[in-house]
C-alpha positions as CSV (number, residue, x, y, z in Angstrom):
1,M,0.0,0.0,0.0
2,K,2.8,2.4,0.9
3,K,4.5,1.7,-2.5
4,C,1.3,2.5,-4.4
5,L,0.9,5.7,-2.5
6,A,4.5,6.7,-3.1
7,L,4.2,5.9,-6.8
8,L,1.0,8.0,-7.0
9,V,2.6,10.9,-5.3
10,T,5.7,10.6,-7.6
11,V,3.4,10.7,-10.7
12,I,1.5,13.7,-9.5
13,V,4.6,15.7,-8.6
14,S,6.2,14.8,-12.0
15,L,3.1,16.0,-13.9
16,S,2.9,19.2,-11.9
17,I,6.6,20.0,-12.6
18,A,6.0,19.3,-16.3
19,S,3.0,21.6,-16.4
20,F,5.0,24.4,-14.8
21,G,7.6,24.0,-17.6
22,F,4.9,24.5,-20.3
23,A,3.4,27.5,-18.5
24,A,6.8,29.1,-18.0
25,G,7.4,29.3,-21.8
26,L,4.0,30.9,-22.4
27,D,4.4,33.3,-19.5
28,K,7.4,34.8,-21.2
29,C,5.3,35.4,-24.3
30,E,2.4,36.9,-22.4
31,K,4.6,39.6,-20.8
32,C,4.4,41.4,-24.1
33,H,1.8,39.7,-26.2
34,K,-1.7,40.7,-24.8
35,G,-5.1,41.2,-26.3
36,D,-5.1,41.0,-30.0
37,K,-1.4,40.1,-29.9
38,A,-2.0,37.1,-27.5
39,P,0.1,34.1,-28.5
40,D,-2.9,31.9,-29.4
41,K,-4.4,34.6,-31.7
42,M,-1.0,35.3,-33.4
43,I,-0.5,31.6,-33.9
44,A,-3.9,31.3,-35.6
45,K,-3.4,34.4,-37.7
46,A,0.0,33.2,-38.9
47,K,-1.3,29.7,-39.5
48,I,1.5,28.1,-37.4
49,G,0.8,24.5,-36.8
50,T,4.0,22.9,-35.4
51,A,6.7,23.7,-32.9
52,A,9.2,23.8,-35.8
53,D,7.1,26.5,-37.5
54,L,6.9,28.5,-34.3
55,M,10.7,28.2,-33.9
56,K,11.3,29.4,-37.4
57,A,8.8,32.3,-37.1
58,L,10.4,33.5,-33.9
59,K,14.1,33.1,-34.9
60,E,13.8,34.2,-38.6
61,G,10.8,36.4,-38.7
62,P,10.7,40.2,-38.9
63,K,10.7,40.6,-35.1
64,K,13.6,38.1,-34.5
65,G,15.5,40.7,-32.5
66,M,12.7,40.9,-30.0
67,H,12.8,37.1,-29.5
68,K,16.6,36.5,-29.4
69,S,16.6,36.0,-25.6
70,L,14.1,33.0,-25.9
71,T,15.7,29.6,-25.6
72,E,14.7,26.5,-27.5
73,D,13.2,25.2,-24.3
74,D,11.1,28.4,-23.9
75,I,9.8,28.1,-27.4
76,N,9.1,24.3,-27.0
77,G,7.3,25.0,-23.7
78,A,5.1,27.6,-25.4
79,A,4.4,25.3,-28.3
80,G,3.3,22.6,-25.8
81,A,1.1,25.0,-24.0
82,L,-0.4,26.1,-27.3
83,E,-0.9,22.4,-28.2
84,L,1.2,22.7,-31.4
85,K,2.3,19.4,-33.0
């Protein structure tokens, strides 16, 4: 019984930590991108469907200088939060 409880607690903690990772990437976006410029609205408008498309748009797009401080983990976290493939 104690082993099952320990396993359950481990799974819950692991999932909680993973969810914080996804939120952290999107939190960085939402510092600047609000309202009509919210990440989900910009993704839909630009027809970005994958994490790779998001990475390319941020690193090679017209506003690449504004996004140069974002790490690959930040972008992948945002892609996960936005449910991109």
